[in-house]
N, C-alpha and C positions, 0 to 999 in steps of 0.2 A: 677203367680210369679210377684211381683211388680217391678217397675223400680229400687227401692232402693236395693231389693234383688239381682237383676241381676247385678247391679253395684258392690255390695259387693262380689259376686261370681267371677266377672272378676278381681277385685283387689286381691282377695285371690289367684287366679290362677297365676297372674303375680308375686306375692310375692313368691309363691311356686317355680316357674321356676327360679326366681332370686336367691333363696336360694340353688338351686341345682348346686353347684359349680363343681361337678364331673359328667362326662358323659363318656360313652364308646360306641363303635360301635360293633354291632354284625353282622357277615356275615350271609346272608340268601340265600336260593336257591328256586326259584319258578318253579315247574315243568309245562311243557306245553305238552299237549296231542298231539300225531301225527295226521296229517290230514288224513292219510290212515291207515286202519286196516290191518296190515300184519301178524297177529297172525297165519294165516293158512299156512305161508311159513317158511321154514327153510333155504332156499338158495336164493341168489339174483344174477342175471346175468346182468351185464352192457354190453349189446350186442354190442353197437356201435352207431354212429350218422351219419346223413347226414349233412356234414359240407360245408361251403362256406365262401367267403370273401377273405382276403389276403392269398397269397401263402406262407407267412413267417411262418405261424403256421398251423400245421395239427390239425384242431379242432376236428376231429374224434378221432385220436389216443390220443391226450393230454387230452381231456375230459374224455375218457374212463379210462385212467390211473389214473387221479386225483380222479374221483368218486370211483373207486375201492379202492384206498388207503384210502380215507376218511371212506368208509363203513367198512373197515377192523377194524378200531380203534374205530369207534363211532356208530356201529350198532351191534345188536345181531345176525343178519343174516350172514350166511356163504357165503363169496364172491367166486364165481366160476371163476377160471382162465381159460381163453380160448382165442382163436384168435378173433380179432375184426371182426365182420361180414361185408362183403362188401355190405352194404345196397344200395349204388347207383347203383351197377351193378344188384342187385336183383330187385330193383325198375324199372330199365330200361328194364329188360327182362320180368317182370311180366305183365300180362294183365292190361290194364287201363292206361298205359303210353302213352301220346300223341305222335303222329308220329314224331313231330319235335325233340323229345328227343331221338329218336332211330336212329341207323345208317341206311342209305339207300345206296345201291350200286349205283355207277355212271352208267348211261346208255348212250351209244353213240346215238347222234341225228340221226334219220332216214332221209334218203335222200328223197327229194320230187320227185313226179312222173315225173316232167318235167326236172329233172336234169340228165345230161348224165355222162358218165364215166369221161370225161375230167373235168367236174365241180367238181366231187368228188375228183379227184386227186389234183386239184388245191386247194380245200379247205383243204384237209388233209395235204398238204405240207406247208400251211400257218399257222404260229403260231401267235395267237392273245395274246397280253399281258393281264394278268388277275390280278385283285386286290385280296386282301385277305379278303374274306367275312367270315361270321360265318360258322363254320364247324359243321357237325353233329357229334353226340357222337358215339364213337366206344368202344369196350371192352377195348382197350388199352388207349383210350383217352376219358374219360367221359366228358359230358357237363360241362363247367365251371359255377360255381354258384357264382355270384358276388353281387346279390341283393336278399333280402328276397322273392321277387316274383319268382325268379328262383327256389325256393324250391317247389313250388306248383305242378309241374309235377311229383314229386317223393313222395309226402306225402301220396299217396294212399297205400303205402307199410305198413303203420302203421295200416290200417284197414283190412289188409289181415289176416283174422282169421286162415285160414288153415296153412299159413306160420309160424305164431307165435306159433300155437299149435304144429306144427312139431318141432320147436326149443325147446319148453317146454318139449316135450317127450324125446328129446335127452339129456337134462340136468336135468331130474327128476323133472319136473314141478316147476321151481323156479319163483320168481317174476322177471320180465324182465324190465330193464330200458333202454330206447332208446330215440330217438327224433332227433332234429335238432340243429345245432350250427352255428350262423353267427358271424364272427369276422371281422369287416371291419374298414379300416382307416377312419378318420374323421377330418375335419378342421372347425374351427370357428374363427371369428374375431369380436371384439366389445370392449365395455368399461368394464374394469376389475378393481375391487377395491382391492388394496393390502396395506399392512402396511409398512411404511418406518420410519427409525430412523432419528431423527433430534436432533441437539444440539443447545442450545441457547448461548448467549454471555458469560454465566457463566459456560458453559461446562456441563449443565444439559441435560440429555438424555430424549427424549420423543418419543413416537411411535404414528404417526398420519396416518390416512387413506388417501390414494392417489388414485384417479381415473385416469386411463390411457387407451389409445387404444392399444390393443394387439392382435396379430395374434397367435392362438394356434392350435395345432394339437394333435391328439390322436387316440383313438379307441373306437368302440362301440361293446359290446358283447350282443348278443341276443340269448340265448339258450331256447329251448322248451323241457322240460323233459316229457316223456310219460312213464307211468307205465302200463305194460301189465301182465295179469294173464296167466302164462305159462300153466295152466291146461286147459283153455278154448280158449286162443288166443285173448281174448277181452281186450279192453282198460279199465283200472280201473280209471285212473286219468291222467290229463295232466296239465301242468302249464308253463306259459311263464314268462320270466324275461328279463330285459333290464338294462344294466349298461354302463356308459360312463366315460371315463377319458380323460382329456386334459392336455397338457404340453405346456410350452413356445416353440415358434417356433424354437428357437436356442438350445433346449434341445434334446439330442439324447437318446431315450429310446428304447431298443429292443422290438420288437413286442411280444416275448414270455414273457418278464417280465410284460408287460401291461396285457397280457392275464391272468397270474396268479394273478395279483393284482385285476382284476375284478372278477375272479372266487372266490377269498377269500371273497368277499362281498356276493356272492350267496350261498356258501356252507352251512351256517347255515339254510337258508330257505329250501334248498334241503333236508338236514338231518331231519328237522322238519316234513317233509312229511312222513318219514318212521319210525322214532323212537322218543320217548319222549326226549325233551331237557330241560335243566335247565338254567334259567336266574339268574345269580349271582348278588347280591346287598348287601346293608348294611342298618341296622336300628340303630338309635341313641337312647340310653337309658339314662335317667337322674337319678342321684342318690343323 
């Protein structure tokens, strides 16, 4: 094709587009295949999560409720209604938990061989002031999880094939969804660009970018979703997420509202793991 021919073709295309005074948009949906093949399952059990971070939100209970609600409306799997599993207690009692995560009974200090009865009575009668150090976990008061590293002593529970196989047998071999959830407060300060309205001498309005130093606070949500085959007790798939939201320091936002705001960003990715999703869009047709 010569240069002249290409030039004429381009001119013809431009004239054709210019002559199309009418156009209309057509909505389209693009299907996306799920990341995980769940065709072998008819039921799904959102078992519960090992959660940590702020005490203002029960990450275990809220995440379990939210995922069950989403799966009921946006998945073909039947959602099993059951009590949330006490995974932290199970992980603490199960073999493999480090000793510092378990409760240890207090032992009275043994008297030395050279210490007489008077020494013992004097020591027992004397009360020494004690500071508040870290306390061991007990069934009534599990270890506090404030940092992602605090989850490590408990994560062995997800590899306990016999435990999950037993849960699967109890609920007729469903797909099991579990994992960890960290929801922690966060602060950050620095230069932030925001838009500000200004008016000139003629009263005309303009929006200009303004850079200013600002202290902000918010939350970080870090869930890890683990999908377990209830028939075999083995892990099929796991996926980590991280979302963050920041507000002005003088803005008061409830922790639960921030939690749901961040979960709304993650839900589409979670659902795309189990079921096919559709991305909606439009195409412009010229006439």
